[in-house]
C-alpha positions in Angstrom: 0.0 0.0 0.0 1.3 3.4 -1.0 2.1 5.9 1.7 1.4 9.5 0.6 3.6 12.1 2.3 1.6 15.3 2.3 4.4 17.6 3.7 3.9 20.9 1.9 7.3 21.1 0.3 7.9 24.2 -1.8 10.5 22.4 -3.9 11.4 18.8 -4.5 14.9 18.3 -6.2 15.5 14.9 -7.9 19.1 14.1 -8.0 21.9 14.8 -5.5 24.7 15.7 -7.8 26.4 19.1 -8.0 23.5 20.8 -9.9 20.9 19.3 -7.6 22.8 20.3 -4.4 23.4 23.8 -5.6 19.7 24.3 -6.6 18.5 22.9 -3.3 20.9 25.0 -1.3 19.9 28.2 -3.1 16.2 27.6 -2.9 16.5 26.9 0.8 18.6 29.9 1.4 15.7 32.0 0.1 13.4 30.5 2.7 11.8 27.8 0.7 11.0 24.4 2.2 13.1 22.0 0.1 13.5 18.2 -0.1 16.3 16.6 -2.1 15.8 13.0 -3.3 18.8 10.8 -4.2 18.6 7.2 -5.3 22.2 6.4 -4.2 23.0 5.7 -0.6 24.9 9.0 -0.5 25.1 12.2 -2.4 27.7 13.5 -4.9 29.1 10.1 -6.1 30.2 11.5 -9.5 31.4 14.8 -8.0 33.7 12.9 -5.6 35.5 11.1 -8.5 35.6 14.1 -10.8 39.0 15.3 -12.0 40.6 12.1 -10.7 39.2 12.9 -7.2 40.6 16.4 -7.3 37.5 18.1 -8.8 38.1 20.6 -11.6 35.2 22.8 -10.4 35.3 25.5 -13.0 37.4 27.3 -15.6 39.0 30.7 -14.6 37.9 32.4 -17.8 35.9 35.2 -16.2 34.8 36.9 -19.4 31.3 35.5 -19.9 31.4 35.7 -23.7 34.8 34.1 -23.9 33.7 31.4 -21.5 30.5 30.7 -23.4 32.3 30.6 -26.8 33.5 27.1 -25.7 29.8 25.9 -25.9 29.7 26.8 -29.6 26.1 27.1 -31.0 24.6 26.3 -27.6 26.1 29.5 -26.2 23.2 31.7 -27.4 20.9 29.9 -24.9 23.2 30.5 -21.9 23.9 34.2 -21.7 21.0 34.9 -19.4 21.9 32.0 -17.1 25.6 33.0 -16.8 24.8 36.7 -16.4 23.0 35.6 -13.2 25.6 33.2 -11.9 29.0 33.4 -13.6 32.4 31.9 -13.0 33.2 34.9 -10.7 30.1 34.1 -8.7 31.1 30.4 -8.4 34.6 31.3 -7.2 33.1 33.8 -4.7 30.6 31.1 -3.6 33.3 28.6 -2.7 36.0 31.1 -1.5 33.6 32.9 0.8 32.8 29.5 2.4 36.5 29.0 3.3 37.4 26.8 0.4 40.5 28.2 -1.3 41.1 27.5 -5.0 44.0 27.5 -7.3 44.3 27.8 -11.1 46.3 25.3 -13.2 47.1 24.8 -16.9 44.3 25.7 -19.2 42.7 27.9 -16.5 41.4 24.8 -14.8 40.3 25.6 -11.2 40.8 23.1 -8.3 40.4 23.3 -4.6 43.7 24.1 -2.9 43.3 20.8 -1.0 43.4 18.8 -4.3 40.3 17.0 -3.0 36.8 16.9 -4.3 35.7 16.3 -0.8 36.3 20.0 -0.1 33.8 21.0 -2.8 31.3 18.4 -1.5 31.6 19.6 2.1 30.8 23.2 1.0 27.6 22.0 -0.7 26.5 19.9 2.2 27.0 22.8 4.6 25.1 25.1 2.3 22.1 22.8 2.3 22.3 22.2 6.1 22.3 26.0 6.6 19.0 26.2 4.7 17.6 23.1 6.4 17.1 21.1 3.2 15.5 17.7 3.9 17.8 15.2 2.3 16.5 11.7 1.5 19.1 9.2 0.1 18.5 5.6 -1.0 15.1 6.6 -2.4 14.9 6.0 -6.1 12.2 8.0 -7.9 10.1 6.1 -10.4 8.3 9.0 -12.1 6.2 12.1 -11.9 2.4 12.4 -11.3 0.7 15.1 -13.3 -2.5 16.9 -12.4 -5.3 17.8 -14.8 -4.0 21.3 -15.3 -0.6 20.0 -16.6 1.4 20.8 -13.4 3.4 18.1 -11.6 1.8 17.4 -8.3 4.1 14.7 -6.9 6.8 12.1 -7.5 6.5 8.4 -6.8 9.3 6.6 -5.0 10.3 3.0 -5.5 9.4 2.3 -1.9 5.8 3.3 -2.5 5.9 6.8 -1.1 4.5 9.8 -2.9 6.2 13.1 -2.3 4.1 16.2 -3.0 5.6 19.6 -3.8 4.7 22.9 -5.5 7.7 22.9 -7.7 10.2 20.3 -9.0 13.8 20.5 -10.1 15.1 17.6 -12.2 18.9 17.1 -11.8 19.3 13.4 -12.6 22.2 13.9 -15.0 23.1 12.2 -18.2 24.4 8.6 -18.7 28.2 8.9 -18.0 29.6 6.8 -15.3 26.4 4.8 -14.7 28.0 3.2 -11.6 27.5 6.6 -9.9 23.8 6.5 -10.6 23.7 8.4 -13.9 21.6 6.0 -15.9 19.4 8.4 -17.8 16.0 7.5 -16.4 15.1 11.2 -16.2 15.0 11.3 -20.0 12.2 8.7 -20.0 10.1 10.7 -17.5 10.6 13.9 -19.6 9.5 12.1 -22.8 6.3 11.1 -21.1 5.7 14.7 -20.1 6.1 15.8 -23.8 9.7 16.9 -23.9 11.9 16.2 -26.9 15.0 14.3 -26.0 18.1 13.9 -28.2 19.4 10.4 -27.6 22.4 10.6 -25.2 25.8 9.4 -26.4 29.2 9.3 -24.7 31.1 12.6 -25.0 34.6 13.6 -23.7 35.7 10.0 -23.9 39.1 8.4 -23.8 40.2 6.7 -27.0 41.4 3.1 -27.5 44.3 2.7 -30.0 46.0 -0.3 -31.6 49.6 1.0 -31.2 51.4 -1.1 -28.6 54.1 1.6 -27.9 51.4 3.9 -26.6 50.3 1.3 -24.1 53.9 0.6 -23.2 54.3 4.1 -21.8 51.1 4.1 -19.8 51.1 6.9 -17.2 53.2 9.3 -19.2 51.7 12.6 -20.0 52.6 15.5 -22.3 51.4 18.8 -20.8 51.3 20.8 -24.1 51.1 18.4 -27.0 49.8 19.4 -30.4 47.4 16.8 -31.9 46.0 16.8 -35.4 43.2 14.5 -36.8 43.9 13.2 -40.3 41.6 11.3 -42.7 42.7 10.4 -46.2 45.8 12.5 -45.7 43.7 15.6 -45.1 43.9 17.6 -41.8 40.5 17.6 -40.1 41.1 19.3 -36.8 44.0 20.5 -34.5 44.2 21.1 -30.8 46.9 21.8 -28.2 46.8 20.6 -24.6 47.6 17.8 -22.2 47.7 14.2 -23.6 47.9 11.2 -21.3 49.1 7.8 -22.5 47.2 4.9 -20.9 47.1 1.1 -20.9 44.3 1.2 -23.5 45.3 4.3 -25.5 44.9 8.0 -25.1 43.2 10.4 -22.6 43.8 13.8 -21.2 42.0 17.1 -21.9 43.2 17.6 -25.5 42.1 14.0 -26.4 38.8 14.2 -24.6 38.0 17.5 -26.3 38.5 15.9 -29.7 36.8 12.6 -29.0 33.5 13.5 -30.6 35.3 14.6 -33.8 37.2 11.3 -33.8 33.9 9.4 -33.5 32.2 11.3 -36.2 35.2 10.9 -38.6 35.4 7.1 -37.9 32.0 6.7 -39.5 33.7 7.5 -42.9 36.9 5.5 -42.6 40.2 5.3 -40.8 41.3 8.2 -38.7 44.9 9.0 -37.7 45.8 11.0 -34.6 49.1 12.8 -35.3 51.1 13.9 -32.3 53.7 16.6 -32.5 56.3 15.8 -29.7 58.0 19.2 -30.0 55.3 21.8 -30.8 57.6 24.6 -29.7 59.8 24.0 -32.8 58.7 24.3 -36.4 60.3 22.0 -39.0 63.2 24.4 -39.7 64.1 25.2 -36.1 63.9 21.5 -35.1 66.2 20.6 -38.0 68.7 23.2 -36.9 68.4 21.9 -33.3 69.3 18.4 -34.4 72.2 19.7 -36.5 73.5 21.5 -33.4 73.0 18.5 -31.2 74.8 16.1 -33.6 77.7 18.6 -34.1 78.1 19.2 -30.4 78.0 15.4 -29.6 79.5 14.3 -32.9 81.2 11.2 -31.5 78.3 10.1 -29.2 76.0 7.3 -30.4 72.7 8.4 -31.7 70.8 6.4 -28.9 72.7 8.3 -26.2 72.1 11.8 -27.5 68.5 12.0 -28.7 67.3 12.0 -25.1 68.5 15.6 -24.6 65.8 16.7 -27.0 62.8 14.6 -26.4 61.0 13.2 -23.2 62.7 10.1 -21.9 59.6 8.0 -22.3 59.7 8.4 -26.1 63.3 7.5 -26.7 62.9 3.8 -27.5 59.9 4.4 -29.7 61.7 7.2 -31.7 64.9 5.1 -32.1 62.9 2.2 -33.4 60.8 4.3 -35.8 63.6 6.5 -37.0 65.3 3.5 -38.6 68.7 5.2 -37.6 71.1 2.6 -36.3 71.1 3.4 -32.5 74.9 2.6 -32.4 75.7 5.0 -35.2 77.8 8.0 -34.1 76.1 11.3 -34.7 78.6 12.5 -37.2 77.5 9.6 -39.4 73.8 10.4 -39.4 72.9 11.3 -43.0 71.0 14.5 -44.0 68.1 12.4 -45.2 68.0 10.4 -41.9 68.0 13.7 -40.0 65.1 15.1 -42.1 63.1 11.9 -41.7 63.7 12.2 -37.9 62.4 15.8 -38.0 59.2 14.6 -39.7 58.8 11.7 -37.2 59.1 14.0 -34.2 56.6 16.4 -35.6 54.1 13.8 -37.0 53.9 10.6 -35.0 50.9 8.6 -36.2 48.6 6.8 -33.8 45.7 4.6 -34.9 42.4 4.8 -32.9 40.2 1.7 -32.9 37.2 3.0 -30.9 36.0 5.3 -28.2 35.3 3.9 -24.7 31.7 3.9 -23.6 29.4 5.6 -21.1 31.3 4.0 -18.2 34.4 6.0 -19.1 32.8 9.2 -20.5 33.4 12.4 -18.6 30.0 13.6 -19.8 27.3 12.6 -22.3 25.8 14.7 -25.0 22.1 14.6 -25.7 19.2 15.4 -23.4 16.4 18.0 -23.4 16.1 20.1 -26.5 17.2 23.6 -25.5 14.3 25.5 -27.1 12.0 23.7 -24.5 13.7 25.5 -21.6 13.5 29.1 -20.4 17.2 29.8 -19.5 16.3 32.9 -17.5 14.7 30.6 -14.9 15.6 27.0 -16.1 11.9 26.4 -16.2 10.4 23.9 -18.6 8.4 25.6 -21.4 6.0 22.6 -21.3 5.5 21.9 -17.6 4.8 25.1 -15.6 6.4 24.0 -12.3 9.3 21.9 -13.6 12.9 23.2 -13.8 15.6 21.4 -15.7 19.3 21.7 -14.8 22.8 20.2 -15.4 23.4 17.2 -17.6 19.7 16.6 -18.4 20.2 19.5 -20.9 21.4 18.8 -24.4 24.6 21.0 -24.2 28.0 19.9 -25.5 31.0 21.4 -23.8 34.7 20.8 -23.5 36.8 19.4 -20.7 38.4 21.8 -18.4 35.8 22.8 -15.7 33.0 23.7 -18.1 30.7 20.9 -17.1 30.7 21.7 -13.4 30.3 25.4 -14.1 27.2 24.5 -16.1 25.9 22.7 -13.0 26.6 25.6 -10.7 25.0 28.2 -13.0 21.9 26.3 -14.0 21.4 24.9 -10.4 21.7 28.4 -8.8 19.4 30.0 -11.4 16.7 27.4 -10.9 16.9 27.6 -7.1 16.8 31.4 -7.3 13.9 31.5 -9.7 11.3 29.5 -7.9 8.7 31.8 -6.4 8.6 32.3 -2.6 5.3 33.1 -0.8 6.4 36.8 -0.8 7.2 36.9 -4.6 4.3 34.7 -5.9 
């Protein structure tokens, strides 16, 4: 027998991730009676593993237009949202609650503690201060609509029915399903009449067939230049950190190109070209090698190349250069040197596939953006439903943009719900 809980909540938030916690905290801070419902046994599971457990909580690009340019065509929807809660506001939010931050390469912002727990603790304190009722281990099974089109309650798996005046959906996408992001919110929204773009893995590591890549697992290049090639034609180029792994490639530069790799693979073989020495062009690298070979003219080739390239790549470069490793530098021919320049500037790696939802940083897909009012995050179809975070069909790069989207949309939704004084 179902138990109906008639507590007159002003707001029920479904989903205890970063967007859900931010929206619950902001609504409660304004005096609203808020309940947060989470299907896991604890909140913030994905948040706590983000950034390798360090939590890249935003990107320190404080110019709103420059920040939103990274969202490409979707940026036109987001100006109102980010003008209400920007990167500056996020930094102030955490810093004012005694969580210091630091900025690393690519303007990525981390807590000074290097621990996602610090971010989580701020959000928990924020909700406690507003007296948010938190219920964990209570999976929601769907919404109940009234005859006037409003949502009147949500059903829980245990048979309870939770009534509220307003609802915020923050169930996320489908990345890292082990954390609870399994996409059930999309099914509920379809039933309510929303248009959903089918989620697919985005910002995903890439599996490759090249054994040498796997042999140097754990090595990273902080500022590599990578280029995508198909049929000998350059398709895209990016600079950034590349991480070599036991299955292939990861790191921000790779993640940010993964959707392009996937799209190109539909049409044939894709090659990822890595420039080991992007600070040199071909001419300056040739000159650097000439100087190196002249300075160490009697040294063996295998013992001198390490002064120019990272140690992890020495064996691979020696094997691929086809230069006899025992050859003294003064005997390296002009053609061998020119071939070596080309190798160092254009090492080919062969992707076989992208990893799946379980390894995706985010998923693309979700609610069509024209069905959301971004001034309030309110659904344009259901009058008392607000949609935030990864349920929205917004593509964005790696580097703090995903969590900033959660902070901004969550805060705006929590700020927009009418109070008794404003309604």
